[in-house]
N, C-alpha and C positions, 0 to 999 in steps of 0.2 A: 679449439680455441687456444691460442698461446697468452696467457696473464703474465703480465710485466709489472715491475715497481712504476715505471714512465717510461713514456714512449718520447723519442726525440725524433722527429721528420728533418732529415737533411744532417751531412757528414760534413760540411764545411768547416770554415771559421767559427760560426755562429753556434753549429751543432755540437762541436767538439768542445767547445767553451762550455756548453750548456749540459753536457754530458758529465765533465769535469766538475760543474758546481752542485750536479746531483750527486755524483758518488761521493762527493765530499761531505754530504750529510747523510751518508750511510745507504744509498739508493743504489742498484745497479740497474740503468737506464738500456733499454733498449733504444738502439740509432739504426735508422733506416735510411741509407744511402741508393739513391736512383743510379748513380753511376759506379764504375767500376773500382775505384778507388775512394777512400774517405778523405778527399781534397777539394771537395766543393768544385767550383768553378774556375779556380786558377788555372789549370793546364790550358783553358780555353781561350785566355786573354791574350793580347797579341804579344809576337815575340820579345819587342823590346821593353816590354812594363818593367818599371822599376817603381819601388814603393818611393812615396812623397815622405813618408816617416822614417826615421834612421830606426836600426834592429833593436835599439834600447829600448823603442815605445812601439815596437811591432810584435810583440810576443803575448801568447795566451798564457792565462793563469797556471803557475806550476811548471812552465817549461821557460826557460832563458832562450831568445832566439840568439844562435850560435854565431861567433866571429865577431870581428871588429864592431862592437856597438854604435860607432856613429857611422858607421856606412849605410847605404841605401841598397837594401837588398834587390835583386832582381826575382822576376816570376819564379823561374825554375826553384830558387831558393826558398821561395814561400812555400812551394809544393813539396819540397823535400822535409821542409820544417814541420808543416802539417801531417805528413805521413809518420814522423816520428812521432809526434804529439798522439796520433790515432793509436800507435804500439802501445804507449804507457798509460792508456786510460783502463779503469776498472769499469768497462761496460760490454755490452753485446751487441757489437758492431757487424753491420750486415749490408754488403753492398748488393747492387743489383736488383733493389727493393723500391720502386717506384709506388710510391701512396697514391693512390686514385681517390680514395673516400674516407672521411672522418664522420663517425656519427656518436652521437650521445645518447645514453640510455642505461643509468645506473653506471655511469662510468664511459668509458670510452671505446669504441670499436673501429680498426684502423685496417682498411682493406688495401692490397698492393696489387698490381697488374696481373699477378698469376692467382688471384683470386686467395692467398693466404690472409686470415684474418688474424689480428693480435689485440690484445684488450690491455687497459691502465687505466688507474685513476686519473691519471695527469697525461698529457699530451702538449709538448710544444711544439710549435712550428719554427722553423730555423732555416728555410729554404730560401733566404735572401730574395733577390731579383733578376739575376742574370738568365733566367729561364723564361724572364716575361720582358724583353726589351722593348722599349716604348717607341711606336712608329708614328709620329702625328700625322695629321690629315691634309698634308700640304697638295695645293690644286695642282691637278696635273700629275701627280707623283704615280698613280695607278698605272698611268697610261705611257709612262715614260720608257722608251725602249732600250735604255741604256741598262748599265748594272745600279742597283739599288742595294745596299746592305747595311746592317747597323754594325756600329762599332764593336757589338758583341761577335760578329764574325770576321771582323779584318784580324790579319795574322801579320804580314810583314808589306811592303811597299813593292817590292820586284813584280807583281803582277799589273802595278798599275804606270808601269814605267811609259814615259810619253804620252800620257792622256791627260785630258782635261778635267779634273775633280773638283767637286764641291762637297766640303765638310761643312754639315751642319752642327752646330752648338757652339759653346763658349766656356764650357766647363776644362778639366784637366785633361781628361781624354781627348776631346775635340781637339785642342790646342796641340796634347803631344803629338797625336796622330797626323794632323796637318802639318807639323812642322818635319816629321819625317818625311811624308810623302813629297814635301816640297822640293828634295833634294832629287827625286826621281819622276815628278810630273808637275805640271802647271795647276796649282792648287789655291783655291779661294775657301777661305773661312767664312761662312754664313750667318751671321748672328743678328738677334733683334736688337740688343745692346753693345755698347762695347765692352770688350772683354776687361775683366777685373783682376788684376793683379795683387797677390802679396808676396813680399820678400820670403825666399825660403831660409835666410839665416839672418834675420835683424840681430843687430847688435853683436853678431860674431858667433851667435848661437843658434840652432835650428828653432823654427817655428814653435815645435813640439815642444822643446822644454820650455818654453815660454807658456805654450798652452796649459800644459802641466804644473808649471809653478805656479801661475795665478788661478788654478783649479776651473779656467774655462771651459776645458774640454771634459769637466767632470759634471758641471752644471746640468740640472735637468733643463729642458727646452721649456721656455716661458716667457715672460711680457719683455724680458732685455733683449731678445732676439728680434730685431726690426723686422717688420711685414715686407715681405719681398725677397729675404735675405738667401743670395745664394753663395755657394762656398767658392772662394776666388783660386786663381789658378796659381798655385805655388811655384814661385819661378827664381832661379837663381840670375838671371837677367838673360838667360839663352833665349826664353820665348820671347819676351818681349823685343828683343833683337831681331828676332825672326821676322816677326810682324812689321818691325821699322822697315825691313830691307825688302819686304813684301815678299818673303819665302816662307810661308804663305801670303796672300794678300788677305786684309780683312775687308769683308763688305756688307753693308745692310740687306738683312734676309731678302731673297727674291719673293716675288709677288705670284709666282706660279712657273711650272714647266709646261713647255708646249711642244708636244712631240720630243724630240732630242734637244729642243733649245730651252734655256733657260732665261725668264723675263725678269731683270732687275728691275728695282723702283723708279729708274729715271728710263725705263720703257726699252732700253737695250737688250738685244736678244743674242744669244751665243751658243753654240754646240757645246754640249756637255757629254762626257761618255760615262761617268760614273757619280753616283752621290752618296756619301756615307753619313747617317745620322748617328751623331754620336749625342743622342736625345734622352737619354738616360735609361732607367728600369722602372718597373712597377712590381709591387710583392707579387711574387709567383705562389698562389696560394688556391689554385682549384680545387684542392681536395677538401677546403672547408667551405664550399658553395653553401651547403645545407646548414651550417653553423652560424656564419657570419664572422666577420674579421674585425668588428669594433673594439677596442681595446683601450686602457689607459696605461701608459708606458710599459705595455707589453703583458699586462694581464688583462686577459677578456672581461667586457662589459656583461657578456651574454650567458657567459657558462664557467661555472667553477671548476678549476683544474684545469683551464686551458689558457696556454702561455704563447707568447711570440718572442723570439730574439733576433737580431739583425736587420730589422728593418730602418731604413734611413729616417734619421729624425724622430727616432723611437722614444729616447730619453736624452740623448744628449748630441752634440756635435759629431761625436764619433760613435754614435750606435751600429754604423755599418761597416766598421773599420776592424782590423786587427788589435789595435790598441784600444778598442771600445767596447767590444762585445763581451769581454769577460765581466766587467762591471754591471752590464746589463742581465747577463746570465745569471750573476750572483743575486741582484735586484729580484729576477722574475721568479726564480727557485725559492727565495725566500717567501715571498709574497704568496707563492702557491702553497706551500707548505705550512703557513701561518694558520 
């Protein structure tokens, strides 16, 4: 059995930031990554993905994002940045190691798919949610004969040329994907409520400058956040204009799918080729089924030494982002070692 100071599960942005926080306190963590490279889910996002936060606000602790700090980095730039970050970590980083089970018995035993077992007094789950895309139970979706895919599976618009496509969702990814597809297909953005927009650059500065300056990006989630709050779509005007031009058009969420047809609230029916679900993710933590995942701001309520980093809304608005995971990692490590 292999014993370690601490084990971090996942080597994406959350796992790498957590390993950095542990190393800064004199520990040499073992980092177990299911994929072949320590870059998390970033290579699997759609080809055109561009960060909504400038490079200045998209760095992990200890390494500045290279290049012009005011630009908005592309997906592949993030992959390269995370690879470089991993190379400089003082950690035992092992790829191709998918964790299947964690048990607690005078410390933690972590088992991987090849039945290798590692032990440590501290385990931090940092696997995010990309591996667990949320697919809502929409009436008729299971019987729909066309193509159904989650945004996690979408790469580029070319395969959908000339199709009738519905994108379900009202967040950044939904709007970005729908606007891109609308140049190649007849696309409708189906949402339960109107899309909420926020200016990308209010008063001539990127929104993240103001979030950082006012500390709103750092504040723990609490009563100040209104019930039902959802993150608005950040926009320079491009996406609002696209919806105004009905490329894509936006409609109230359909009531059902019937065969290959969609039924709209006014009972009109029309043929659909593809449905893309931009409906978010849920925590990807199946290996903790025996322990439970209840936590307070990233620290388990059930087991001493168990922590979480990278969960959406874990502590703040930015908990699941490049700009926020470093703060959360430092908080969780400090609490676990205290």
